[in-house]
C-alpha positions, 0 to 999 in steps of 0.5 A, a space after each residue: 623075343 626082344 626085337 629092339 636090335 634092328 638098325 644100322 649095321 655097325 662097322 669096325 673102326 680103323 682106329 680101334 686098339 686091336 689088342 683090346 676088345 672094345 665096345 665097338 668091336 663087341 657091337 660088331 661081333 654081337 651084331 654078326 651073332 644075332 644075324 647068324 642066330 636069326 638064320 638058325 631060328 628061321 631054318 629050324 622053324 621052316 623045317 618044323 623043328 623045335 626052336 625054343 633053345 635057339 630063340 633063347 640064345 637069340 634073346 640073350 644075344 639081343 639083350 647083350 647088344 642092347 646092354 652094349 649100346 648104352 653109354 654107361 661111362 660118364 663124368 660122374 662114374 668114370 673114376 669109380 669104373 677106371 680107378 683114377 680121375 680123368 675125363 672119359 672119351 666120348 663116342 669111341 
């Protein structure tokens, strides 16, 4: 299981556009799901039940969290990503 997920708990930003699923909101939601899925895995293992499926879901969630945490948009690929010229906002 990939365990690069541990770190500070992300917080929702008050300034996020609540009509959009922003990277910040995704970060918070995935974190919540990872915490919940870790509990499911622990409960299954404590009960002596098969946790393989739950572990695969946990691995997928951790991978998604790691992908979301990367800063992929930069000045070089902004136009290709959004389809117009501009300067991306950092740390949003």
